[in-house]
Kinemage of the C-alpha trace (Angstrom):
@kinemage 1
@onewidth
@group {chain A} dominant
@subgroup {mainchain}
@vectorlist {calphas} color= white
{ca met a 1} P -11.593 -13.433 2.796
{ca thr a 2} L -14.454 -13.334 0.175
{ca pro a 3} L -14.008 -13.135 -3.437
{ca asp a 4} L -14.708 -9.310 -3.178
{ca thr a 5} L -11.263 -9.023 -0.654
{ca val a 6} L -7.369 -9.356 -2.082
{ca thr a 7} L -4.458 -10.669 0.150
{ca ala a 8} L -0.874 -9.141 0.285
{ca asp a 9} L 2.035 -11.355 0.397
{ca thr a 10} L 3.427 -8.470 3.013
{ca his a 11} L 0.950 -5.748 3.691
{ca trp a 12} L -1.275 -2.965 1.337
{ca val a 13} L 0.137 0.458 1.545
{ca trp a 14} L -1.332 3.657 -0.781
{ca thr a 15} L -0.075 4.569 -3.714
{ca asp a 16} L 0.577 8.070 -5.304
{ca lys a 17} L -2.851 7.678 -7.027
{ca ala a 18} L -4.960 7.506 -3.834
{ca gln a 19} L -2.303 10.308 -2.148
{ca glu a 20} L -3.754 12.502 -5.099
{ca lys a 21} L -7.244 11.557 -4.710
{ca asn a 22} L -7.279 12.114 -0.875
{ca pro a 23} L -4.408 13.518 0.493
{ca lys a 24} L -5.952 14.230 3.992
{ca tyr a 25} L -6.244 10.316 4.783
{ca ala a 26} L -3.328 8.540 2.160
{ca lys a 27} L -0.083 9.110 2.295
{ca ala a 28} L 1.838 7.287 -0.716
{ca gly a 29} L 3.929 4.563 0.812
{ca ala a 30} L 2.192 4.648 4.276
{ca pro a 31} L 0.102 1.364 4.863
{ca ile a 32} L -3.842 1.514 4.965
{ca trp a 33} L -6.067 1.270 7.706
{ca tyr a 34} L -4.605 -1.064 10.424
{ca his a 35} L -7.960 -3.573 10.171
{ca gln a 36} L -7.294 -4.176 6.404
{ca gln a 37} L -3.129 -4.316 6.177
{ca lys a 38} L -3.257 -8.339 4.976
{ca asn a 39} L -7.279 -7.881 3.083
{ca ala a 40} L -8.364 -5.099 1.510
{ca pro a 41} L -11.305 -4.702 -0.767
{ca lys a 42} L -10.316 -5.465 -4.418
{ca phe a 43} L -12.054 -2.750 -5.887
{ca met a 44} L -8.998 -0.788 -4.091
{ca leu a 45} L -6.728 -2.297 -5.751
{ca asp a 46} L -8.689 -2.632 -9.226
{ca gln a 47} L -8.564 1.551 -9.081
{ca gly a 48} L -4.980 1.463 -8.173
{ca leu a 49} L -5.380 3.059 -4.939
{ca ile a 50} L -3.071 0.216 -2.944
{ca cys a 51} L -0.494 -2.059 -3.745
{ca asp a 52} L 1.871 -4.334 -2.283
{ca ser a 53} L 4.349 -2.924 -0.038
{ca thr a 54} L 7.154 -4.895 -1.872
{ca glu a 55} L 5.716 -3.287 -5.256
{ca tyr a 56} L 5.789 0.574 -3.827
{ca val a 57} L 9.002 2.186 -4.602
{ca lys a 58} L 9.813 5.091 -2.775
{ca glu a 59} L 11.957 8.397 -4.130
{ca gly a 60} L 14.174 10.110 -2.287
{ca gln a 61} L 15.965 9.041 1.092
{ca ala a 62} L 16.681 5.656 1.771
{ca asp a 63} L 16.147 3.828 4.990
{ca leu a 64} L 17.733 1.812 7.400
{ca phe a 65} L 15.673 -1.565 6.140
{ca glu a 66} L 16.983 -0.855 2.583
{ca tyr a 67} L 20.688 -1.728 3.692
{ca ile a 68} L 19.534 -4.598 5.488
{ca glu a 69} L 17.394 -6.492 3.421
{ca gly a 70} L 20.378 -6.005 0.594
């Protein structure tokens, strides 16, 4: 890791802001590019384009993991 990268507790996902800015490549709640899922450029976090998957709140239909993880 370099000073210009940040490490996720789980993995990085796109935010709603990223989806609004570039809907062709970023879907809110979806993991970011595979090679940067654990360590990503700091500017992406600073600009609110990514967040840790545990911090992303999905609205709508529940998935199976929500029930398993309790």
